[in-house]
Each structure stands twice: as structure tokens, then as C-alpha cells.
Backbone as JSON Lines, residues from 0, in Angstrom:
{"i":0,"aa":"X","n":[-29.7,7.49,12.96],"ca":[-30.3,5.93,12.62],"c":[-29.27,5.42,11.56]}
{"i":1,"aa":"X","n":[-28.84,4.28,11.82],"ca":[-28.09,3.32,10.9],"c":[-28.74,2.72,10.21]}
{"i":2,"aa":"X","n":[-28.65,2.68,8.61],"ca":[-29.44,1.72,7.64],"c":[-28.77,1.06,6.56]}
{"i":3,"aa":"X","n":[-29.23,-0.13,6.65],"ca":[-28.18,-0.76,5.39],"c":[-29.19,-1.27,4.19]}
{"i":4,"aa":"X","n":[-28.47,-1.55,2.96],"ca":[-29.27,-2.23,1.91],"c":[-29.24,-2.99,1.4]}
{"i":5,"aa":"X","n":[-29.64,-3.97,0.96],"ca":[-29.59,-5.27,0.46],"c":[-29.79,-5.51,-0.89]}
{"i":6,"aa":"X","n":[-29.38,-5.71,-1.89],"ca":[-29.46,-5.95,-3.37],"c":[-29.61,-7.31,-3.43]}
{"i":7,"aa":"X","n":[-30.7,-8.27,-2.98],"ca":[-30.72,-9.61,-3.04],"c":[-30.75,-10.51,-4.5]}
{"i":8,"aa":"X","n":[-29.8,-11.36,-4.84],"ca":[-29.65,-12.12,-6.0],"c":[-29.48,-13.61,-5.58]}
{"i":9,"aa":"X","n":[-29.51,-14.19,-6.33],"ca":[-29.13,-15.69,-6.38],"c":[-27.72,-15.98,-5.99]}
{"i":10,"aa":"X","n":[-26.57,-15.05,-6.81],"ca":[-25.5,-15.32,-6.83],"c":[-24.43,-14.69,-5.73]}
{"i":11,"aa":"X","n":[-24.93,-13.35,-5.93],"ca":[-24.57,-12.34,-4.89],"c":[-25.58,-11.77,-4.45]}
{"i":12,"aa":"X","n":[-25.19,-10.93,-2.89],"ca":[-26.23,-10.35,-2.41],"c":[-25.02,-8.9,-2.12]}
{"i":13,"aa":"X","n":[-25.74,-7.99,-2.7],"ca":[-24.92,-6.5,-2.3],"c":[-25.52,-5.88,-1.29]}
{"i":14,"aa":"X","n":[-24.61,-5.35,-0.61],"ca":[-24.66,-4.8,0.58],"c":[-24.02,-3.2,0.86]}
{"i":15,"aa":"X","n":[-24.9,-2.42,1.29],"ca":[-24.23,-0.79,1.57],"c":[-24.9,-0.73,2.92]}
{"i":16,"aa":"X","n":[-24.17,0.16,3.56],"ca":[-24.75,0.88,4.82],"c":[-24.43,2.39,4.82]}
{"i":17,"aa":"X","n":[-25.43,2.97,5.84],"ca":[-25.28,4.42,5.68],"c":[-24.19,4.81,6.91]}
{"i":18,"aa":"X","n":[-23.84,5.94,6.64],"ca":[-23.06,6.5,7.9],"c":[-23.42,6.55,9.3]}
{"i":19,"aa":"X","n":[-22.99,7.31,10.06],"ca":[-23.79,7.18,11.47],"c":[-24.73,8.47,11.37]}
{"i":20,"aa":"X","n":[-24.54,9.3,10.59],"ca":[-25.59,10.56,10.26],"c":[-26.73,10.13,9.7]}
{"i":21,"aa":"X","n":[-26.51,9.15,8.92],"ca":[-27.61,8.92,7.76],"c":[-27.38,9.93,6.56]}
{"i":22,"aa":"X","n":[-26.36,10.22,6.31],"ca":[-26.38,10.74,4.87],"c":[-25.95,10.23,3.54]}
{"i":23,"aa":"X","n":[-24.83,9.07,3.96],"ca":[-24.03,8.91,3.12],"c":[-24.26,7.31,2.99]}
{"i":24,"aa":"X","n":[-24.11,6.74,1.93],"ca":[-24.46,5.19,1.36],"c":[-22.81,4.73,1.35]}
{"i":25,"aa":"X","n":[-22.56,3.71,2.02],"ca":[-21.12,3.01,1.84],"c":[-21.11,1.55,1.07]}
{"i":26,"aa":"X","n":[-20.51,1.02,0.03],"ca":[-20.92,0.05,-0.33],"c":[-19.91,-1.01,0.66]}
{"i":27,"aa":"X","n":[-20.54,-2.01,0.96],"ca":[-19.69,-3.33,1.07],"c":[-19.24,-4.33,0.63]}
{"i":28,"aa":"X","n":[-18.53,-5.1,0.98],"ca":[-17.91,-6.53,0.11],"c":[-19.36,-7.04,-0.3]}
{"i":29,"aa":"X","n":[-19.87,-7.48,-1.59],"ca":[-20.84,-8.29,-1.59],"c":[-21.08,-9.99,-0.81]}
{"i":30,"aa":"X","n":[-21.88,-10.41,-0.45],"ca":[-22.39,-11.72,0.21],"c":[-22.07,-12.78,-0.74]}
{"i":31,"aa":"X","n":[-21.95,-13.91,-0.49],"ca":[-22.47,-15.03,-1.35],"c":[-23.7,-15.67,-1.39]}
{"i":32,"aa":"X","n":[-24.54,-15.43,-2.24],"ca":[-25.94,-15.34,-2.11],"c":[-26.47,-17.05,-2.5]}
{"i":33,"aa":"X","n":[-25.31,-17.84,-2.46],"ca":[-25.55,-19.23,-2.97],"c":[-25.68,-20.32,-1.77]}
{"i":34,"aa":"X","n":[-25.46,-19.36,-0.5],"ca":[-25.58,-19.92,0.84],"c":[-26.02,-18.98,1.97]}
{"i":35,"aa":"X","n":[-27.79,-19.32,1.6],"ca":[-28.63,-18.29,2.49],"c":[-28.32,-18.12,4.01]}
{"i":36,"aa":"X","n":[-27.83,-18.99,4.93],"ca":[-27.47,-19.34,6.13],"c":[-26.39,-18.69,6.57]}
{"i":37,"aa":"X","n":[-25.28,-18.3,5.59],"ca":[-24.26,-17.15,5.73],"c":[-24.67,-16.04,5.58]}
{"i":38,"aa":"X","n":[-25.78,-15.68,4.65],"ca":[-26.12,-14.44,4.4],"c":[-26.81,-13.74,5.75]}
{"i":39,"aa":"X","n":[-27.95,-14.64,6.18],"ca":[-28.55,-14.3,7.43],"c":[-27.59,-14.08,8.54]}
{"i":40,"aa":"X","n":[-26.83,-14.8,8.83],"ca":[-25.29,-14.67,9.79],"c":[-24.63,-13.37,9.68]}
{"i":41,"aa":"X","n":[-24.3,-13.01,8.12],"ca":[-23.93,-11.93,8.44],"c":[-24.36,-10.81,8.46]}
{"i":42,"aa":"X","n":[-25.76,-10.62,8.05],"ca":[-26.46,-9.6,8.18],"c":[-27.13,-9.64,9.68]}
{"i":43,"aa":"X","n":[-27.35,-10.57,10.55],"ca":[-27.31,-10.62,11.82],"c":[-25.9,-9.91,12.57]}
{"i":44,"aa":"X","n":[-24.81,-10.21,12.19],"ca":[-23.85,-10.14,12.75],"c":[-23.62,-8.18,12.58]}
{"i":45,"aa":"X","n":[-23.71,-7.75,11.05],"ca":[-24.05,-6.69,10.97],"c":[-24.67,-5.88,11.62]}
{"i":46,"aa":"X","n":[-25.63,-6.15,11.44],"ca":[-26.96,-5.34,12.56],"c":[-26.6,-5.06,13.86]}
{"i":47,"aa":"X","n":[-25.74,-6.08,14.67],"ca":[-25.24,-6.27,16.08],"c":[-24.38,-5.55,16.22]}
{"i":48,"aa":"X","n":[-23.31,-5.69,15.39],"ca":[-21.52,-4.55,15.44],"c":[-22.09,-3.4,15.15]}
{"i":49,"aa":"X","n":[-23.01,-2.84,13.96],"ca":[-23.09,-1.72,13.48],"c":[-24.45,-1.11,14.05]}
{"i":50,"aa":"X","n":[-25.18,-1.65,14.83],"ca":[-26.44,-1.03,15.19],"c":[-27.05,-0.39,13.96]}
{"i":51,"aa":"X","n":[-27.2,-1.41,13.09],"ca":[-28.41,-1.29,12.04],"c":[-29.64,-1.16,12.72]}
{"i":52,"aa":"X","n":[-30.69,-0.4,12.34],"ca":[-31.9,-0.32,12.79],"c":[-32.97,-0.64,11.83]}
{"i":53,"aa":"X","n":[-32.71,-0.32,10.75],"ca":[-33.63,-0.86,9.53],"c":[-32.66,-1.48,8.13]}
{"i":54,"aa":"X","n":[-33.18,-2.5,7.88],"ca":[-32.74,-2.9,6.37],"c":[-33.53,-2.59,5.36]}
{"i":55,"aa":"X","n":[-33.15,-1.94,4.09],"ca":[-33.93,-1.96,3.03],"c":[-33.53,-2.98,2.06]}
{"i":56,"aa":"X","n":[-34.64,-3.61,1.7],"ca":[-34.38,-4.88,0.45],"c":[-34.78,-4.46,-0.99]}
{"i":57,"aa":"X","n":[-34.12,-4.48,-1.97],"ca":[-34.66,-4.17,-3.03],"c":[-35.65,-5.09,-3.73]}
{"i":58,"aa":"X","n":[-36.47,-4.55,-4.5],"ca":[-37.63,-5.15,-4.91],"c":[-37.66,-4.84,-6.23]}
{"i":59,"aa":"X","n":[-37.23,-6.07,-6.91],"ca":[-36.94,-6.03,-8.59],"c":[-38.27,-5.89,-9.36]}
{"i":60,"aa":"X","n":[-38.4,-5.34,-10.31],"ca":[-39.88,-5.44,-11.05],"c":[-39.77,-5.59,-12.47]}
{"i":61,"aa":"X","n":[-40.62,-6.32,-12.93],"ca":[-40.39,-6.34,-14.47],"c":[-40.61,-5.29,-14.96]}
{"i":62,"aa":"X","n":[-40.21,-5.25,-16.17],"ca":[-40.24,-3.59,-16.89],"c":[-41.74,-3.06,-16.94]}
{"i":63,"aa":"X","n":[-42.64,-3.86,-17.02],"ca":[-44.0,-3.77,-17.39],"c":[-44.62,-3.17,-15.8]}
{"i":64,"aa":"X","n":[-43.78,-3.04,-14.49],"ca":[-44.11,-2.64,-13.31],"c":[-44.55,-3.66,-12.72]}
{"i":65,"aa":"X","n":[-44.82,-5.11,-13.11],"ca":[-45.25,-6.21,-12.11],"c":[-44.49,-7.04,-11.55]}
{"i":66,"aa":"X","n":[-44.62,-7.61,-10.55],"ca":[-43.67,-8.28,-9.93],"c":[-43.63,-9.78,-10.44]}
{"i":67,"aa":"X","n":[-42.31,-10.41,-10.55],"ca":[-42.34,-11.6,-11.26],"c":[-41.44,-12.34,-9.55]}
{"i":68,"aa":"X","n":[-41.03,-13.81,-10.66],"ca":[-40.18,-14.84,-9.66],"c":[-39.39,-14.01,-8.57]}
{"i":69,"aa":"X","n":[-38.48,-13.11,-9.03],"ca":[-37.33,-12.39,-8.25],"c":[-37.85,-11.65,-7.47]}
{"i":70,"aa":"X","n":[-39.2,-10.95,-7.65],"ca":[-39.93,-10.01,-6.75],"c":[-40.28,-11.06,-5.15]}
{"i":71,"aa":"X","n":[-40.73,-12.03,-5.95],"ca":[-41.47,-13.25,-4.65],"c":[-40.15,-13.41,-3.92]}
{"i":72,"aa":"X","n":[-39.47,-13.84,-4.7],"ca":[-38.05,-14.01,-3.72],"c":[-37.34,-13.03,-3.02]}
{"i":73,"aa":"X","n":[-37.52,-12.06,-3.4],"ca":[-37.03,-10.68,-2.6],"c":[-38.2,-10.71,-1.28]}
{"i":74,"aa":"X","n":[-39.09,-10.82,-1.55],"ca":[-40.44,-10.41,-0.45],"c":[-39.86,-11.96,0.5]}
{"i":75,"aa":"X","n":[-39.57,-13.02,0.19],"ca":[-39.58,-13.95,1.13],"c":[-38.38,-13.63,1.99]}
{"i":76,"aa":"X","n":[-37.23,-13.31,1.5],"ca":[-35.95,-12.97,1.86],"c":[-36.35,-11.75,2.77]}
{"i":77,"aa":"X","n":[-36.74,-10.78,2.61],"ca":[-37.01,-9.98,3.46],"c":[-37.95,-10.42,4.83]}
{"i":78,"aa":"X","n":[-38.92,-11.14,4.7],"ca":[-39.6,-11.29,5.76],"c":[-38.69,-12.35,6.63]}
{"i":79,"aa":"X","n":[-37.97,-13.24,5.86],"ca":[-36.93,-14.08,7.0],"c":[-35.96,-12.92,7.7]}
{"i":80,"aa":"X","n":[-35.42,-11.85,6.8],"ca":[-34.63,-10.94,7.39],"c":[-34.88,-10.38,8.45]}
{"i":81,"aa":"X","n":[-36.28,-10.44,8.37],"ca":[-37.14,-9.49,9.59],"c":[-37.09,-10.21,10.7]}
{"i":82,"aa":"X","n":[-37.68,-11.44,10.41],"ca":[-37.41,-12.61,11.62],"c":[-36.66,-12.87,12.41]}
{"i":83,"aa":"X","n":[-35.35,-13.19,11.56],"ca":[-33.85,-13.35,12.04],"c":[-33.03,-12.43,12.67]}
{"i":84,"aa":"X","n":[-32.97,-10.88,12.07],"ca":[-32.77,-9.97,12.91],"c":[-33.56,-9.05,13.57]}
{"i":85,"aa":"X","n":[-34.49,-9.27,14.01],"ca":[-35.37,-8.59,14.95],"c":[-35.57,-7.09,14.32]}
{"i":86,"aa":"X","n":[-34.82,-6.57,13.16],"ca":[-34.84,-5.3,12.75],"c":[-35.92,-4.78,11.88]}
{"i":87,"aa":"X","n":[-36.4,-4.19,11.91],"ca":[-37.39,-3.47,10.78],"c":[-36.76,-3.45,9.38]}
{"i":88,"aa":"X","n":[-37.68,-4.0,8.49],"ca":[-36.94,-4.31,7.18],"c":[-38.18,-3.86,6.09]}
{"i":89,"aa":"X","n":[-37.86,-2.87,4.9],"ca":[-38.82,-2.13,4.19],"c":[-38.27,-2.39,2.91]}
{"i":90,"aa":"X","n":[-39.29,-3.08,1.8],"ca":[-38.92,-2.95,0.63],"c":[-38.77,-2.08,-0.34]}
{"i":91,"aa":"X","n":[-38.17,-1.73,-0.84],"ca":[-37.82,-0.61,-1.75],"c":[-37.62,-0.89,-3.19]}
{"i":92,"aa":"X","n":[-38.35,-0.07,-4.23],"ca":[-38.0,-0.26,-5.42],"c":[-36.53,-0.38,-6.28]}
{"i":93,"aa":"X","n":[-36.16,-1.5,-6.75],"ca":[-35.01,-1.56,-7.28],"c":[-34.66,-0.88,-8.94]}
{"i":94,"aa":"X","n":[-35.84,0.0,-9.13],"ca":[-35.95,0.0,-10.86],"c":[-34.77,0.41,-11.34]}
{"i":95,"aa":"X","n":[-34.3,-0.28,-12.09],"ca":[-32.65,-0.69,-12.7],"c":[-31.65,-0.36,-12.39]}
{"i":96,"aa":"X","n":[-31.74,-0.2,-11.14],"ca":[-30.48,0.13,-10.16],"c":[-28.93,-0.49,-10.58]}
{"i":97,"aa":"X","n":[-29.37,-1.8,-10.95],"ca":[-28.07,-2.82,-11.35],"c":[-27.6,-2.16,-12.61]}
{"i":98,"aa":"X","n":[-28.56,-1.45,-13.48],"ca":[-27.81,-1.26,-14.72],"c":[-27.52,0.37,-14.63]}
{"i":99,"aa":"X","n":[-27.71,0.93,-13.94],"ca":[-27.0,2.06,-13.75],"c":[-25.87,2.15,-12.79]}
{"i":100,"aa":"X","n":[-25.6,1.07,-11.82],"ca":[-24.58,0.59,-11.29],"c":[-23.24,0.44,-12.21]}
{"i":101,"aa":"X","n":[-23.69,-0.16,-13.18],"ca":[-22.91,-1.27,-14.11],"c":[-22.51,0.09,-14.9]}
{"i":102,"aa":"X","n":[-23.23,1.16,-15.05],"ca":[-22.79,2.1,-16.05],"c":[-21.77,3.17,-15.27]}
{"i":103,"aa":"X","n":[-22.11,3.51,-13.87],"ca":[-21.38,4.41,-13.45],"c":[-20.06,3.8,-13.29]}
{"i":104,"aa":"X","n":[-19.75,2.03,-12.82],"ca":[-18.45,1.64,-12.88],"c":[-17.72,1.59,-13.89]}
{"i":105,"aa":"X","n":[-18.42,1.68,-15.19],"ca":[-18.0,1.54,-16.42],"c":[-17.2,2.89,-16.57]}
{"i":106,"aa":"X","n":[-18.09,4.04,-16.25],"ca":[-17.7,5.54,-16.35],"c":[-16.34,5.73,-15.65]}
{"i":107,"aa":"X","n":[-16.26,4.67,-14.27],"ca":[-14.94,5.37,-13.24],"c":[-14.12,4.23,-13.7]}
{"i":108,"aa":"X","n":[-14.02,3.67,-14.99],"ca":[-12.81,3.01,-15.68],"c":[-12.7,1.28,-15.04]}
{"i":109,"aa":"X","n":[-13.98,0.79,-14.67],"ca":[-13.63,-0.65,-14.24],"c":[-13.82,-1.55,-15.22]}
{"i":110,"aa":"X","n":[-12.7,-2.15,-15.22],"ca":[-13.28,-3.48,-16.26],"c":[-14.19,-4.44,-15.8]}
{"i":111,"aa":"X","n":[-14.73,-5.13,-16.65],"ca":[-16.01,-6.23,-16.67],"c":[-15.4,-6.95,-15.76]}
{"i":112,"aa":"X","n":[-14.32,-7.37,-15.33],"ca":[-14.24,-8.67,-14.25],"c":[-14.44,-7.69,-12.61]}
{"i":113,"aa":"X","n":[-13.87,-6.73,-12.58],"ca":[-13.57,-5.59,-11.51],"c":[-15.51,-5.06,-11.43]}
{"i":114,"aa":"X","n":[-16.12,-4.95,-12.59],"ca":[-17.41,-4.45,-12.38],"c":[-18.42,-5.69,-11.91]}
{"i":115,"aa":"X","n":[-17.98,-6.9,-12.45],"ca":[-19.08,-7.94,-11.72],"c":[-18.81,-8.11,-10.23]}
{"i":116,"aa":"X","n":[-17.48,-7.63,-9.95],"ca":[-17.23,-7.88,-8.3],"c":[-17.92,-6.83,-7.62]}
{"i":117,"aa":"X","n":[-18.3,-5.92,-8.37],"ca":[-18.6,-4.99,-7.29],"c":[-20.18,-3.96,-7.66]}
{"i":118,"aa":"X","n":[-20.77,-4.54,-8.56],"ca":[-21.95,-3.96,-9.14],"c":[-23.34,-4.27,-7.85]}
{"i":119,"aa":"X","n":[-23.27,-5.77,-7.54],"ca":[-24.36,-5.97,-6.47],"c":[-24.21,-4.71,-5.5]}
{"i":120,"aa":"X","n":[-22.88,-4.5,-4.94],"ca":[-22.8,-3.34,-3.68],"c":[-23.17,-2.31,-4.1]}
{"i":121,"aa":"X","n":[-22.58,-1.75,-5.46],"ca":[-22.91,-0.59,-5.78],"c":[-24.33,-0.44,-6.3]}
{"i":122,"aa":"X","n":[-24.99,-1.43,-6.87],"ca":[-26.98,-1.26,-6.93],"c":[-27.12,-0.97,-5.38]}
{"i":123,"aa":"X","n":[-26.84,-1.67,-4.39],"ca":[-27.47,-1.57,-2.89],"c":[-26.93,-0.02,-2.79]}
{"i":124,"aa":"X","n":[-25.8,0.53,-2.63],"ca":[-25.65,1.55,-2.2],"c":[-26.69,2.95,-2.97]}
{"i":125,"aa":"X","n":[-26.62,2.82,-4.37],"ca":[-27.86,3.63,-5.16],"c":[-29.06,3.43,-4.63]}
{"i":126,"aa":"X","n":[-29.7,2.33,-4.31],"ca":[-30.71,2.16,-3.48],"c":[-30.8,3.05,-1.91]}
{"i":127,"aa":"X","n":[-29.8,2.88,-1.5],"ca":[-29.46,3.29,-0.01],"c":[-29.4,4.66,-0.32]}
{"i":128,"aa":"X","n":[-28.14,5.18,-1.19],"ca":[-28.25,6.89,-0.98],"c":[-29.74,7.64,-1.59]}
{"i":129,"aa":"X","n":[-30.57,6.72,-2.52],"ca":[-31.55,7.34,-3.05],"c":[-32.69,7.59,-1.68]}
{"i":130,"aa":"X","n":[-32.79,6.59,-1.27],"ca":[-33.76,6.58,0.26],"c":[-33.15,7.7,1.23]}
{"i":131,"aa":"X","n":[-31.79,7.56,1.45],"ca":[-30.96,8.82,2.22],"c":[-31.5,9.86,1.81]}
{"i":132,"aa":"X","n":[-31.32,10.38,0.78],"ca":[-31.64,11.77,0.07],"c":[-33.02,11.99,0.12]}
{"i":133,"aa":"X","n":[-34.03,10.94,-0.17],"ca":[-35.5,11.38,-0.04],"c":[-35.61,11.5,0.96]}
{"i":134,"aa":"X","n":[-35.37,10.96,2.25],"ca":[-35.7,11.51,3.63],"c":[-34.94,13.3,4.1]}
{"i":135,"aa":"X","n":[-34.15,13.31,3.62],"ca":[-33.34,14.36,3.97],"c":[-34.15,15.82,3.36]}
{"i":136,"aa":"X","n":[-34.91,15.37,1.82],"ca":[-35.27,16.32,1.71],"c":[-36.39,17.03,2.02]}
{"i":137,"aa":"X","n":[-36.79,18.18,2.4],"ca":[-37.91,18.81,3.38],"c":[-39.22,18.58,2.25]}
{"i":138,"aa":"X","n":[-40.25,17.88,2.94],"ca":[-41.78,17.81,2.31],"c":[-41.47,16.54,1.89]}
{"i":139,"aa":"X","n":[-40.53,15.79,1.55],"ca":[-40.52,14.27,0.89],"c":[-41.12,13.36,1.39]}
{"i":140,"aa":"X","n":[-41.63,12.66,0.69],"ca":[-43.13,11.81,0.99],"c":[-42.41,10.63,1.74]}
{"i":141,"aa":"X","n":[-42.34,10.47,3.07],"ca":[-41.85,9.37,4.23],"c":[-42.68,8.62,4.22]}
{"i":142,"aa":"X","n":[-43.5,8.25,3.56],"ca":[-44.69,6.82,3.75],"c":[-44.39,5.46,3.83]}
{"i":143,"aa":"X","n":[-42.9,5.25,2.96],"ca":[-42.47,4.01,2.87],"c":[-41.24,3.59,3.91]}
{"i":144,"aa":"X","n":[-41.14,4.89,5.22],"ca":[-39.87,4.4,6.18],"c":[-40.72,2.97,7.17]}
């Protein structure tokens, strides 16, 4: 099953897609988050061209674990994504994924400009890879699929 992860933001929307075997997450170029119509069309096209069956949408939480305005925006986005693509959409906790992605990009030698251009899709790839790894682990909790 092919899966795509979306790191939804106001400015950039990070994107990653699994390989055909559902083992590895591959970051894709980010989408311009300021034009939601274009974002939805790009995700519709992606779902059709690459046979994406499931979208994972990152759910940003506040440090105390509660949901704030960004989480509400992500939930609205996920509902519209499901409606427009006809695909399953699952919310997945994105606890500090952007911060981890920034650290990994810096460790790989990316300068701050390069990191800014790649961090959203890197965060989406981290979310997706984590989800894929949990699915592959025997006895893992699959209630969130």
C-alpha cells in the first residue's frame, strides 16, 4: 500500500511518499501552503498518479499535549483532504518532528537556507517512516491505521 505523509503549514506543506513496498519514506518537494487550492490539486494528482491509498496528516500538539489553533487547522485540512481525494486520511502525532528534522539536516551539513527549503518534507518523511516502522514491527499497535 502506498502512503503519503503531509506536514501541513501555513507557508509550506511538507510531503513524503512511501515506496511501493511500504518500507521507506521518500521526501518530496514541499508545496506552497499559501494557496490551498493548489495544495489540494497537487495531492489529488499525487493520489491518482502514484496510487496513494492513505494520507497521514501531522497533528501538531502544544508542549503540554493539548491541541491549539495549529491542530484545529490540521484537522480541518485533513477533513477536506479526505473529501477531495476520496482517500483515507489518518491524523498522526507530529511531536517535535520539525525540530528533529532540522537537527538531522544540520548534522548532514545543510546550511540554514537549504534546511529551510527541506525541513517540512524532511519532517513529513520522519512522520511517515515512523508510521511505516511501527506497522512492520510484529505485535505493534495498529489501532491508528
